[in-house]
C-alpha positions, 0 to 999 in steps of 0.5 A: 456497517458498510461505509462508503466514500469517495472523497477529494482533498476538500473533505480529507479532514473528515476521515483523516488526520496527521499522525506524525509531523504534521507541520510537512503536510499541505492540505489543498485547497481549491481543488489542489492535491494534498502534499507530504513533504520529506527534508532533512529534518523529518518525514511525515504521515496521516492515518485515518480516523476510523478503523476498517475490516474488509473493503476496498480502499484507494488513493491517487498518488504522483510520487516525488520527481527527479532524484527521489533515491532513499525515499519511500512513499508508503500507503498502507492498512495497519492495526496496532501493536507488536502482532499487528496485521498490515497490508502494505504498498511501499514506492521506493525512490531511485536516481533520476531517469531510473524506475521506481519500484513498488514493494508490497507486503502482508503481515499476519500477527506481526510476521511479515517478510512476504515482499515482492517488488514490481516495476511499473508500466508508466512514469509515476512522478508525471500524473496521478495513478490510482493505487488501491487494496481489496481485502476480504475473508477470501483474499488480499488484492494489490491494484495499480490503475485496477490491475491486479499486480498481486493477490494474497489468498486465504490459506488457512485450510493449509495452515498459511495465517490470513489477516481476518480478525483485526481491524486496520487504519488506513496511513500514508506517509514519506520517510527516508529510508537510504539504508535500504531503499534504493539498491539495497542502500547503496544509493543515499538520499541526495538532501540538495533535491529536498524538499521531496514531496509526494501529492495525493488526491481523491481518496476512496473509502468502501469499507466496513467500519469497526463497530459492534456490527461488523460480522453483518459485513462478514456475511455480506462477503459473498461468492462473487469476490471469491477470486479474479474474473478471467480478464483479472486474471489474464491481468494478473499474469501479464504484471507477474510475467513483464513486471515482478522483479522479485518475489519472496516465493523464488528466494531459496537463498533467503529461506531454507525452506519456503513458506507454506503459501509458496508451495502451492 
């Protein structure tokens, strides 16, 4: 069953619920954005009421302003359990004046280590930008303002695991990760700047709800969604050439043998 929503913070509670530190989540009223707050007592997070298998989901996010070193804002999909699948956006804070980095990752059956990091071509703290995931049986597409920055293709034909069996909930959170988030943990969170606030609005879910007829979603996952259009391919090349700052597939110091999906 294909469920399509485009929701503001006004009906946020119909689709999402707090899962961590609800007292640090400020629900928007009168068109104001939802805010997640991090201080030296706790971060916080919310998750979708339902789980989904395939579709497109997105959120408009404005990241922590000023000195955000040590903080991470996360937007992701995840199943449950040690052998879970997961698709991540993680926004790594930095000292004032330095750019945010966005880290993406793909977990299959509990195994990740597929990180890429990109810089952004705008300041993500001054306005809202749209971050979205498209997930089907052919590929996972990570997008920023509709521009693809990463594609993880289904390469089961050469023995690469692909996330396609586990339905996933949608999550967002803000938390302290100063042991690794900023310059490898060298720059710590400055709590005198707390609370650190990330704002959300205009959530979009166009996805297949996890229910007994979910097989119909797979049947509808047609050839038009196999790959990128020529224009999207050009956009992806641009982001990879201009804004990719780390790719696990190029990290020969980390992997004695590169993962199979990195070998073409």
